[in-house]
VOGU-3710 file (C-alpha; in Angstrom, 3 decimals, decimal comma):
1> megligvlkd> 19,634/7,642/-54,658  16,569/8,816/-52,679  16,285/5,427/-51,011  19,929/5,469/-49,993  19,583/8,926/-48,441  16,565/7,712/-46,498  18,465/4,704/-45,152  21,376/6,909/-44,079  19,060/9,370/-42,304  17,258/6,570/-40,485
11> talrsqkvak> 20,580/5,019/-39,451  21,800/8,371/-38,157  18,622/8,968/-36,143  18,680/5,500/-34,601  22,381/5,797/-33,817  21,775/9,112/-32,053  18,933/7,592/-30,038  21,089/4,641/-29,008  23,873/7,044/-27,993  21,432/9,084/-25,895
21> llagysrlia> 20,121/5,955/-24,165  23,642/4,744/-23,458  24,531/8,119/-21,951  21,591/7,740/-19,559  22,626/4,192/-18,841  26,156/5,218/-17,937  24,779/7,379/-15,092  23,051/4,351/-13,581  26,315/2,433/-13,379  27,377/4,573/-10,416
31> epvrnayere> 25,021/2,409/-8,304  24,678/-0,769/-10,362  22,766/-2,828/-7,775  20,357/-0,127/-6,650  19,602/0,716/-10,299  19,424/-2,874/-11,539  15,781/-2,662/-12,651  16,185/0,756/-14,236  19,218/-0,574/-16,115  17,126/-3,475/-17,358
41> rlvvevekvl> 14,442/-1,101/-18,599  16,956/0,947/-20,564  18,579/-2,154/-22,044  15,197/-3,187/-23,446  14,811/0,268/-25,008  18,254/0,072/-26,574  17,425/-3,324/-28,041  14,257/-2,025/-29,645  16,110/0,792/-31,382  18,998/-1,476/-32,295
51> dglapgevrd> 16,725/-3,946/-34,063  15,941/-1,243/-36,623  19,582/-0,573/-37,454  21,083/-2,091/-40,576  23,526/-4,963/-39,892  27,081/-3,800/-39,475  29,997/-3,324/-37,126  28,256/-0,763/-34,879  25,190/-2,925/-34,413  27,329/-6,000/-33,640
61> kvrqwldeek> 29,359/-4,133/-31,027  26,299/-2,754/-29,287  24,697/-6,208/-29,358  27,808/-7,729/-27,806  27,741/-5,058/-25,087  24,059/-5,682/-24,433  24,615/-9,416/-23,926  27,296/-8,733/-21,321  25,156/-6,125/-19,551  22,215/-8,528/-19,333
71> rqieaakeef> 24,378/-11,036/-17,474  25,555/-8,355/-15,074  22,031/-7,036/-14,547  20,740/-10,497/-13,577  23,492/-10,775/-10,965  22,709/-7,258/-9,723  18,992/-8,088/-9,410  19,750/-11,079/-7,186  21,990/-8,949/-5,000  19,300/-6,257/-4,889
81> kfefgrqlla> 16,712/-8,743/-3,565  19,059/-9,815/-0,798  19,932/-6,229/0,086  16,295/-5,164/-0,091  15,284/-7,467/2,760  18,316/-6,579/4,854  17,865/-2,814/4,421  14,104/-2,954/5,029  14,745/-4,693/8,352  17,358/-2,092/9,227
91> glegsglnvk> 14,955/0,710/8,326  12,244/-0,706/10,579  14,526/-1,412/13,513  13,121/0,066/16,730  9,725/0,792/15,151  7,960/-2,172/16,753  6,901/-3,378/13,303  7,793/-7,059/13,156  8,501/-8,367/9,675  7,229/-11,823/8,725
101> gqlpflrcgl> 6,903/-13,823/5,526  9,042/-14,156/2,455  9,546/-11,919/-0,521  7,660/-10,925/-2,557  5,033/-10,729/0,219  5,814/-9,467/3,703  3,781/-8,716/6,809  5,104/-5,665/8,639  3,168/-5,295/11,879  -0,411/-4,409/10,952
111> fsvrvdfatg> 0,566/-3,695/7,360  1,520/-5,900/4,452  3,706/-5,250/1,440  3,601/-6,860/-2,003  6,882/-6,386/-3,838  7,134/-6,558/-7,624  10,778/-6,776/-8,529  9,990/-6,898/-12,242  8,421/-3,430/-12,219  10,502/-2,057/-9,345
121> katvfwgpei> 7,362/-1,119/-7,398  5,709/-2,113/-4,123  2,127/-1,997/-2,874  1,238/-1,332/0,765  -1,934/-2,710/2,362  -3,647/-2,360/5,714  -3,850/-5,900/7,061  -4,102/-8,567/4,348  -4,114/-7,761/0,633  -7,568/-6,159/0,602
131> ellkggvkle> -7,357/-2,638/1,997  -5,021/-0,810/-0,375  -3,106/2,067/1,210  -0,658/2,961/-1,517  0,464/1,430/-4,797  3,350/2,218/-7,117  5,787/2,772/-4,260  9,366/2,934/-5,507  11,280/-0,205/-4,561  13,704/1,608/-2,300
141> plglakllrs> 13,873/-0,271/1,051  14,694/2,651/3,339  12,044/4,817/1,696  9,513/2,019/2,066  10,467/1,559/5,734  9,994/5,288/6,302  6,535/5,132/4,709  5,473/2,187/6,919  6,785/3,918/10,028  4,847/7,081/9,170
151> ydeslkkrai> 1,604/5,129/8,693  2,105/3,319/11,987  3,096/6,407/13,970  0,205/8,468/12,605  -2,266/5,700/13,373  -1,148/5,297/16,980  -0,823/9,013/17,602  -4,448/9,602/16,577  -5,922/6,444/18,115  -8,605/6,598/20,791
161> kepaefgerl> -7,436/7,223/24,335  -10,708/6,393/26,115  -12,258/3,131/24,834  -15,447/3,620/26,871  -16,001/7,019/25,264  -15,411/5,506/21,826  -17,920/2,754/22,682  -20,562/5,353/23,503  -19,964/7,125/20,214  -20,177/3,802/18,408
171> ftayrrvcva> -23,504/3,069/20,104  -24,849/6,485/19,126  -23,766/5,887/15,525  -25,439/2,461/15,599  -28,724/3,926/16,813  -28,634/6,604/14,107  -28,085/3,928/11,434  -30,966/1,881/12,849  -33,277/4,878/12,535  -32,042/5,709/9,036
181> rnvaegervf> -32,465/2,074/7,871  -35,743/1,584/9,755  -34,178/-1,295/11,671  -35,123/-2,166/15,257  -32,389/-1,685/17,849  -30,785/-5,005/18,623  -30,774/-6,050/14,962  -27,580/-6,283/12,945  -26,469/-3,499/10,588  -23,435/-3,319/8,352
191> lvdllgemvf> -20,433/-2,217/10,389  -19,189/-0,013/7,551  -22,484/1,884/7,597  -21,500/3,268/10,984  -18,372/4,893/9,605  -20,183/7,842/8,036  -22,099/8,441/11,271  -18,870/8,245/13,262  -17,366/10,910/11,028  -20,390/13,148/11,564
201> lmqsdgfrvn> -20,261/12,710/15,345  -16,573/13,652/15,413  -17,091/17,068/13,847  -16,832/20,193/15,959  -19,614/22,697/16,603  -17,661/25,095/14,391  -17,863/22,655/11,513  -21,611/22,189/11,961  -22,088/25,955/11,800  -19,733/26,426/8,876
211> pvrerfveyp> -18,761/23,100/7,252  -15,572/24,061/5,413  -12,609/21,837/4,646  -10,353/23,511/7,212  -12,694/22,465/10,035  -13,379/18,945/8,805  -12,039/16,078/10,929  -11,322/13,057/8,755  -11,697/9,508/9,935  -10,412/6,948/7,405
221> rirfsydlyl> -11,295/3,263/7,473  -7,981/2,139/8,920  -8,412/4,410/11,958  -11,908/3,029/12,483  -10,459/-0,468/12,165  -7,637/0,240/14,623  -9,946/1,941/17,137  -12,259/-1,085/17,061  -9,229/-3,243/17,821  -8,344/-1,040/20,792
231> lkrsgvrtvg> -11,940/-1,241/21,996  -11,836/-5,042/21,830  -8,473/-5,108/23,584  -9,729/-2,822/26,359  -12,352/-5,349/27,440  -15,241/-2,887/27,065  -18,157/-5,106/26,023  -21,234/-3,155/27,053  -22,444/0,383/26,415  -25,539/1,783/28,104
241> gkglrlsvan> -26,410/-1,702/29,336  -26,293/-3,111/25,795  -23,841/-5,784/24,735  -21,663/-5,064/21,708  -21,650/-7,824/19,073  -19,481/-7,994/15,982  -20,396/-10,636/13,385  -17,672/-12,289/11,336  -17,926/-11,772/7,564  -18,337/-14,696/5,217
251> fdataekaka> -15,573/-15,295/2,692  -17,318/-13,594/-0,247  -17,935/-10,414/1,747  -14,279/-9,921/2,690  -13,467/-8,525/-0,736  -16,268/-5,939/-0,599  -15,401/-2,770/1,270  -19,062/-1,917/1,792  -19,740/-5,234/3,505  -16,689/-5,987/5,596
261> lwvpdneege> -13,961/-4,351/7,603  -10,725/-5,981/8,700  -9,994/-5,467/12,405  -6,700/-6,557/13,986  -6,660/-9,240/16,663  -3,167/-8,290/17,793  -0,180/-6,145/16,801  1,369/-9,030/14,851  -0,931/-8,604/11,862  -3,526/-11,258/12,675
271> gtfysyisfv> -7,085/-10,062/12,321  -10,714/-10,796/11,483  -13,140/-9,470/8,875  -16,420/-8,302/10,377  -19,602/-7,518/8,453  -22,189/-6,597/11,062  -22,505/-4,877/14,389  -25,341/-4,892/16,902  -26,011/-3,839/20,489  -28,211/-6,347/22,281
281> ng> -29,843/-6,718/25,690  -28,056/-8,797/28,277
//
């Protein structure tokens, strides 16, 4: 008797859970293609609960429904992939961000995107798949296009306007690093080591007097990378009579943020990893 009551209670609880999951599933049907991956996730949950139900008519009917839904979900996922590419292109139209490559990996201007259709998430990188900008982005093409546009617009809005002035600041940062590392001027130092000095040199007098967050001027790696690209593109090669040299990183160093920085070669997403910088005579 006690065992029978226990079985009935467990059946009731599992049935209620299946009903709750199916109610949530029914709301996703309003947009079956857009919600294809969320539907798949819920179907897996229903299956797990269903496996614990005693064999019977209810279990068989739900199983039959699940089999049909799985077929429809697979078709919806294929349609989603096709629509994803089309809508992403539409969302980026007029932005100047040219899309290259094939899903699941795309180059979008100076950015790249790794799409994971299985998890319904995307990861955005600066340049190749090294400099992570944002992971876990919802796989919604127009939302992703908006995110890429915002990165690109912010970067270009805050980019250097006077390459020669930037070159002088870079030279000052280089000299400060040489002193701090006890390295003779003209020798190579890690390019990334200049970033902290660049940040310091960008701060206002107000910040130096009272260094609070509200007065701090940030300078992330991708801005440094983009400004170096603009400097190269400008043709400025000397500062204070010293020639600027950037040394290409070896393959092993490209994966280490402290030893290499990716710098674009053009707006199409081609670029080079550099490890060292120096200012030399001649």
